[in-house]
C-alpha positions in Angstrom: -12.1 49.0 -100.6 -11.3 48.2 -97.0 -11.6 49.5 -93.5 -8.8 51.9 -92.6 -8.3 53.5 -89.2 -11.0 53.0 -86.6 -11.6 53.5 -82.9 -14.2 53.4 -80.2 -14.5 55.5 -77.0 -17.0 55.6 -74.2 -17.3 58.1 -71.3 -19.6 58.4 -68.3 -20.0 62.2 -68.8 -20.2 64.9 -66.2 -23.7 64.2 -64.7 -24.2 60.4 -64.6 -22.8 58.1 -61.9 -22.4 55.1 -64.1 -22.1 54.3 -67.8 -25.1 52.6 -69.4 -23.7 52.7 -72.9 -22.1 49.7 -74.6 -20.4 49.3 -77.9 -19.3 46.5 -80.2 -15.9 47.1 -81.9 -15.4 43.9 -84.1 -14.6 45.0 -87.6 -16.3 44.6 -90.0 -19.2 45.0 -87.5 -19.6 48.1 -85.3 -22.5 48.9 -82.9 -23.7 51.2 -80.2 -26.2 50.4 -77.5 -27.6 53.0 -75.0 -29.5 51.4 -72.2 -32.5 52.7 -70.3 -34.3 51.5 -67.2 -34.3 52.0 -63.4 -31.5 51.0 -61.0 -28.8 49.3 -63.2 -31.3 47.9 -65.7 -30.2 50.1 -68.5 -26.6 48.9 -68.1 -27.9 45.3 -68.1 -30.0 45.8 -71.3 -27.2 47.5 -73.2 -24.7 44.8 -72.1 -27.0 41.9 -73.2 -27.7 43.5 -76.6 -24.0 44.2 -77.2 -23.0 40.7 -76.3 -25.7 39.2 -78.6 -24.5 41.4 -81.5 -20.9 40.4 -80.9 -21.8 36.7 -80.7 -23.7 36.9 -83.9 -21.3 39.0 -85.9 -19.9 36.2 -87.9 -23.3 35.2 -89.3 -24.0 38.7 -90.8 -23.8 38.9 -94.6 -26.6 41.2 -95.4 -29.9 42.8 -94.3 -31.7 39.6 -93.4 -28.9 38.2 -91.2 -28.4 41.6 -89.5 -32.1 41.9 -88.8 -31.9 38.3 -87.3 -29.2 39.2 -84.8 -31.0 42.4 -83.7 -34.1 40.2 -83.2 -32.0 37.8 -81.1 -30.7 40.7 -79.0 -34.3 41.8 -78.5 -35.4 38.3 -77.4 -32.6 38.0 -74.8 -33.2 41.5 -73.3 -37.0 40.8 -73.2 -36.7 37.4 -71.6 -34.3 38.8 -68.9 -36.7 41.7 -68.3 -39.7 39.3 -67.8 -37.7 36.9 -65.6 -36.0 39.4 -63.3 -38.3 41.9 -61.5 -35.2 44.2 -60.9 -34.9 44.7 -64.7 -38.6 44.9 -65.6 -39.3 47.4 -68.4 -35.6 47.8 -69.4 -34.6 48.4 -73.0 -31.8 49.8 -75.1 -31.2 51.5 -78.4 -29.1 49.7 -81.0 -27.3 51.2 -84.0 -25.3 48.7 -86.1 -23.0 49.0 -89.1 -21.7 46.0 -91.0 -19.1 46.8 -93.7 -19.1 44.6 -96.8 -16.0 45.8 -98.6 -16.4 43.3 -101.4 -19.8 44.8 -102.4 -18.7 48.3 -101.4 -21.7 48.9 -99.2 -22.7 49.1 -95.6 -25.7 47.5 -94.0 -27.2 49.5 -91.1 -29.6 48.4 -88.4 -31.4 50.9 -86.2 -33.6 50.9 -83.2 -34.0 54.0 -81.0 -32.2 57.3 -81.1 -28.5 56.5 -81.2 -27.3 57.6 -84.6 -25.0 56.8 -87.6 -23.5 59.6 -89.7 -21.4 59.7 -92.8 -18.7 62.3 -93.4 -17.9 62.7 -97.1 -15.6 65.6 -97.8 -16.7 68.2 -95.3 -20.4 67.2 -95.4 -21.8 65.3 -92.5 -25.1 63.4 -93.2 -27.2 61.5 -90.7 -27.9 58.1 -92.3 -30.2 56.7 -89.6 -33.7 57.9 -88.6 -34.4 58.5 -84.9 -37.2 56.5 -83.3 -38.1 59.3 -80.9 -41.1 61.6 -80.0 -39.4 64.8 -81.3 -38.3 63.1 -84.5 -41.9 62.1 -85.2 -43.0 65.7 -84.5 -40.4 67.1 -86.9 -41.5 64.6 -89.6 -45.1 65.7 -89.1 -44.2 69.3 -89.3 -45.2 70.1 -85.7 -41.6 71.0 -84.7 -38.7 72.4 -86.6 -35.3 70.7 -86.3 -34.0 73.6 -84.2 -37.0 73.3 -81.8 -36.5 69.6 -81.5 -32.9 70.1 -80.3 -34.2 72.1 -77.3 -37.4 70.2 -76.6 -37.6 68.8 -73.1 -38.8 65.4 -74.3 -36.0 65.0 -76.9 -34.8 61.8 -75.1 -38.2 60.1 -75.2 -37.9 57.2 -77.7 -40.7 55.4 -79.4 -38.9 52.1 -80.2 -36.3 50.2 -78.2 -34.7 46.7 -78.1 -36.2 44.6 -75.3 -39.3 46.5 -74.4 -41.6 44.2 -76.4 -41.6 40.5 -77.4 -40.8 41.4 -81.0 -39.0 44.4 -82.6 -39.2 46.2 -85.9 -35.7 47.4 -86.7 -34.9 49.7 -89.6 -32.4 47.7 -91.7 -31.1 49.1 -94.9 -28.1 49.1 -97.2 -26.0 52.2 -98.3 -23.3 52.4 -100.9 -20.0 53.6 -99.7 -16.9 55.1 -101.2 -13.2 55.2 -100.3 -12.6 58.3 -98.1 -15.9 58.0 -96.3 -15.8 58.3 -92.6 -18.6 56.9 -90.5 -19.6 57.8 -86.9 -21.9 55.8 -84.6 -22.8 57.6 -81.4 -25.2 57.7 -78.5 -27.4 60.7 -77.7 -24.9 61.8 -75.1 -23.0 63.3 -78.0 -25.8 64.6 -80.2 -27.7 66.2 -77.3 -24.6 68.3 -76.6 -23.3 69.0 -80.1 -25.1 70.0 -83.3 -24.4 68.3 -86.6 -22.2 71.2 -87.7 -20.2 71.1 -84.5 -19.7 67.4 -84.9 -18.5 67.9 -88.5 -16.2 70.7 -87.5 -14.7 68.7 -84.7 -13.9 65.7 -86.9 -12.4 67.8 -89.7 -10.5 69.8 -87.1 -8.9 66.6 -86.0 -7.7 66.0 -89.6 -10.3 63.2 -89.9 -8.2 60.9 -87.7 -10.7 58.6 -86.0 -8.8 58.3 -82.7 -8.1 62.1 -82.4 -11.6 62.9 -83.5 -13.2 60.5 -81.0 -11.3 62.1 -78.1 -12.1 65.6 -79.3 -15.8 64.8 -79.6 -16.0 63.4 -76.1 -14.1 66.4 -74.7 -16.4 68.8 -76.6 -19.6 67.1 -75.3 -18.2 67.2 -71.7 -17.2 70.8 -72.1 -20.9 71.6 -73.0 -22.2 69.9 -69.9 -21.7 66.2 -70.5 -25.3 65.5 -69.3 -25.3 61.8 -70.4 -23.0 59.0 -71.2 -21.0 59.6 -74.4 -20.0 56.8 -76.8 -18.6 57.2 -80.2 -17.3 54.7 -82.8 -15.5 56.0 -85.9 -14.2 54.1 -88.9 -12.9 55.1 -92.3 -13.0 53.4 -95.7 -9.9 53.5 -97.9 -8.7 52.1 -101.2 -7.2 48.6 -101.2 -8.1 44.9 -100.9 -10.0 44.0 -97.7 -7.9 42.2 -95.2 -9.2 38.6 -94.3 -10.4 38.1 -90.8 -8.0 36.0 -88.7 -9.1 32.4 -88.3 -10.0 31.3 -84.8 -9.5 27.9 -83.4 -12.8 26.1 -83.6 -14.4 25.0 -80.3 -14.0 21.2 -79.7 -17.0 19.1 -80.6 -19.0 17.9 -77.6 -18.0 14.3 -78.5 -14.3 15.1 -78.5 -14.6 17.0 -75.2 -16.5 14.1 -73.6 -13.8 11.6 -74.9 -11.0 13.8 -73.5 -12.7 14.0 -70.1 -13.2 10.2 -70.0 -9.6 9.7 -70.9 -8.5 12.1 -68.2 -10.6 10.3 -65.6 -9.0 7.0 -66.6 -5.6 8.4 -65.7 -4.2 8.5 -69.2 -2.2 11.4 -70.7 -4.4 13.6 -72.9 -1.6 15.9 -74.0 1.5 14.4 -75.8 4.8 15.2 -74.0 3.1 16.0 -70.7 4.2 13.8 -67.9 1.8 13.2 -65.0 2.6 11.9 -61.4 1.4 8.3 -60.6 1.7 4.9 -62.3 0.0 4.1 -65.6 -1.7 0.8 -66.3 1.7 -1.0 -67.0 3.3 0.5 -63.9 0.4 -0.8 -61.7 0.8 -4.4 -63.1 4.5 -4.4 -62.4 4.0 -3.1 -58.9 1.4 -5.9 -58.1 3.8 -8.6 -59.5 6.6 -7.3 -57.2 4.3 -7.4 -54.2 3.2 -11.0 -55.0 6.9 -12.0 -55.3 7.7 -10.5 -51.9 4.8 -12.4 -50.3 5.9 -15.7 -51.9 9.5 -15.3 -50.7 8.3 -14.4 -47.2 6.1 -17.5 -47.0 9.0 -19.8 -48.2 11.3 -18.2 -45.6 8.8 -18.7 -42.8 8.2 -22.3 -43.8 12.0 -23.0 -44.0 12.5 -21.5 -40.5 9.7 -23.7 -38.9 10.9 -27.0 -40.4 14.5 -26.5 -39.3 
């Protein structure tokens, strides 16, 4: 099993002046972050969390390591919030999916009310649990799911990355099958479209992730676009997983220091690259030539005086 077609789209929506959503599109790791906070703090929180998840993606192998990079994202957002009065109290949702095709499962991480869905056949299932006030009320039986969709406090979340020193993320593993299509999205989509409308839109786009993503954003905007809208879609197909391309390793600090010292000494650090100026051998030859000119000048002066 391997990842097939995939895409990511984000849109400001019709009512917001800026986009405070962020996403990570680094197969086999995908993520959504929806920031919150005054001024531009939500944008800052989402950006910090997304960067932390992207930086740590190569360390993820299962639940424990995914939980660790979410905790690192929380630490970075929290420390920035404490250090910068302009971002005090900021936070962000985080929904992460790590695809392990060798084990044919997906590891999810969840904080807040951004969501992950699985479309199998024509059935769309929410695989994450919202950390929100209305979700708690639905679970306790106070609200019905239909009432929760219209509740004025439906955007009030009970857990977020960066609002406290430590975070308790939901991290779990789910078996997957070839043909499954997964959607990660911010509440800018789910506040505008019902689960059935989302499923119909994806199926109506022939389950093509790119076409479905554009159709979902357009549909959410057509219904008001009250918030930023971000969607990440990826499918799983039959076949051997493709190996990740190898990246050139960063030079070791010792090697970098040696290269810098060599450059300061005036030596070439790149074979085949010629630099202007004399090297050590050239400087010795130049000094010898100058000394010879001085000696000849002295002899000529002495010869002229004695004649």
